[in-house]
C-alpha positions as a Markdown table, in Angstrom:
| # | Residue | x | y | z |
|---|---|---|---|---|
| 1 | Met | -0.2 | -0.1 | -0.2 |
| 2 | Lys | 1.2 | 3.8 | -1.0 |
| 3 | Trp | 1.2 | 5.9 | 1.5 |
| 4 | Val | 0.4 | 9.7 | 0.2 |
| 5 | Phe | 0.5 | 12.9 | 1.9 |
| 6 | Val | -2.1 | 15.3 | 1.2 |
| 7 | Ser | -1.0 | 18.2 | 0.0 |
| 8 | His | -4.3 | 21.3 | 0.3 |
| 9 | Pro | -4.9 | 25.0 | 1.2 |
| 10 | Tyr | -6.1 | 25.1 | 5.2 |
| 11 | Lys | -6.5 | 28.9 | 6.0 |
| 12 | Asp | -8.2 | 30.8 | 3.5 |
| 13 | Asp | -11.8 | 29.0 | 4.7 |
| 14 | Pro | -11.1 | 26.3 | 6.7 |
| 15 | Lys | -14.7 | 24.9 | 6.7 |
| 16 | Gly | -14.9 | 24.5 | 3.0 |
| 17 | Asn | -11.4 | 23.4 | 2.3 |
| 18 | Lys | -12.5 | 20.7 | 4.9 |
| 19 | Lys | -15.1 | 19.5 | 3.1 |
| 20 | Arg | -12.8 | 19.1 | -0.2 |
| 21 | Val | -9.8 | 17.1 | 1.8 |
| 22 | Asp | -12.6 | 15.3 | 2.9 |
| 23 | Thr | -14.1 | 13.5 | 0.0 |
| 24 | Ile | -10.4 | 14.2 | -1.6 |
| 25 | Cys | -9.4 | 11.2 | 1.8 |
| 26 | Arg | -12.5 | 9.0 | 1.1 |
| 27 | Glu | -12.1 | 9.2 | -2.6 |
| 28 | Leu | -8.8 | 7.7 | -2.2 |
| 29 | Ala | -9.1 | 5.8 | 0.8 |
| 30 | Glu | -11.6 | 3.1 | -1.3 |
| 31 | Arg | -9.1 | 2.7 | -3.3 |
| 32 | Asp | -7.5 | -0.7 | -2.0 |
| 33 | Asp | -3.8 | 0.6 | -3.7 |
| 34 | Ile | -3.6 | 3.9 | -0.7 |
| 35 | Leu | -3.8 | 5.5 | 2.5 |
| 36 | Pro | -3.9 | 9.0 | 2.6 |
| 37 | Ile | -2.5 | 10.8 | 5.3 |
| 38 | Ser | -3.9 | 14.3 | 5.9 |
| 39 | Pro | -2.9 | 16.9 | 8.2 |
| 40 | Leu | -6.0 | 18.7 | 8.1 |
| 41 | His | -8.0 | 15.5 | 9.8 |
| 42 | Leu | -4.7 | 14.6 | 12.4 |
| 43 | Phe | -4.8 | 18.8 | 13.0 |
| 44 | Ser | -9.0 | 19.6 | 12.6 |
| 45 | Phe | -9.1 | 19.8 | 16.6 |
| 46 | Leu | -7.1 | 23.2 | 16.7 |
| 47 | Glu | -9.8 | 26.4 | 16.7 |
| 48 | Asn | -7.0 | 28.5 | 15.1 |
| 49 | Asp | -3.5 | 28.9 | 13.1 |
| 50 | Asp | -1.3 | 30.0 | 15.8 |
| 51 | Lys | 1.0 | 27.0 | 16.2 |
| 52 | Arg | 1.4 | 27.0 | 11.8 |
| 53 | Glu | 5.3 | 26.6 | 12.5 |
| 54 | Glu | 5.0 | 23.5 | 14.6 |
| 55 | Ile | 1.9 | 22.5 | 12.3 |
| 56 | Leu | 4.4 | 22.3 | 9.3 |
| 57 | Gln | 7.0 | 20.4 | 11.1 |
| 58 | Val | 4.4 | 17.6 | 11.7 |
| 59 | Cys | 3.8 | 17.9 | 8.4 |
| 60 | Phe | 7.5 | 17.9 | 6.8 |
| 61 | Arg | 7.7 | 14.6 | 10.1 |
| 62 | Leu | 4.9 | 13.3 | 7.5 |
| 63 | Ile | 6.1 | 14.0 | 4.6 |
| 64 | Asp | 9.1 | 11.5 | 5.6 |
| 65 | Ile | 7.6 | 8.7 | 6.1 |
| 66 | Cys | 4.8 | 9.4 | 3.2 |
| 67 | Asp | 5.2 | 7.1 | -0.4 |
| 68 | Glu | 4.3 | 10.7 | -2.5 |
| 69 | Val | 3.3 | 14.1 | -1.6 |
| 70 | Trp | -0.3 | 15.1 | -3.4 |
| 71 | Ile | -0.7 | 18.8 | -4.1 |
| 72 | Tyr | -3.8 | 20.1 | -4.0 |
| 73 | Gly | -3.6 | 24.2 | -3.6 |
| 74 | Asn | -0.1 | 27.2 | -3.9 |
| 75 | Ser | -1.0 | 28.0 | -0.7 |
| 76 | Glu | 2.5 | 29.1 | 1.6 |
| 77 | Gly | 2.1 | 26.3 | 2.7 |
| 78 | Cys | 1.7 | 23.4 | 0.2 |
| 79 | Arg | 4.8 | 25.4 | -1.5 |
| 80 | Lys | 6.6 | 24.6 | 1.4 |
| 81 | Glu | 5.5 | 20.8 | 1.8 |
| 82 | Lys | 5.9 | 21.1 | -2.4 |
| 83 | Met | 10.4 | 21.8 | -2.1 |
| 84 | Tyr | 10.0 | 20.0 | 1.0 |
| 85 | Ala | 9.1 | 17.0 | -0.6 |
| 86 | Leu | 11.2 | 17.6 | -3.8 |
| 87 | Leu | 14.3 | 18.4 | -1.2 |
| 88 | Lys | 14.2 | 14.5 | 0.0 |
| 89 | Gly | 14.1 | 13.2 | -3.5 |
| 90 | Lys | 9.6 | 12.5 | -1.8 |
| 91 | Lys | 7.7 | 11.6 | -6.0 |
| 92 | Val | 5.6 | 15.0 | -6.4 |
| 93 | Ile | 2.4 | 14.8 | -7.8 |
| 94 | Asp | -0.1 | 18.1 | -8.7 |
| 95 | Lys | -3.7 | 17.3 | -8.5 |
| 96 | Cys | -4.4 | 21.4 | -8.7 |
| 97 | Gly | -5.6 | 21.0 | -12.9 |
| 98 | Asp | -7.1 | 17.4 | -11.4 |
């Protein structure tokens, strides 16, 4: 099974973005070959954005253990996750056009 880190914008529309990632992860989980790793779900209990850098560091650790990083946006966080993944030699797939 392939572990896929789902990189998606959050802070500009928390509720809407969470809903979109719910759909993405549900579709990926229905496949037998992918385990979606979603930081939006992992940190959904946080109600504000004051721990952004700490969360980003956890995202980097999650990227370390994933096989691929799928990018679903062009936010600052998505760009940082993409750059980190590329520096670590991870396969990065840009899903913005999908």
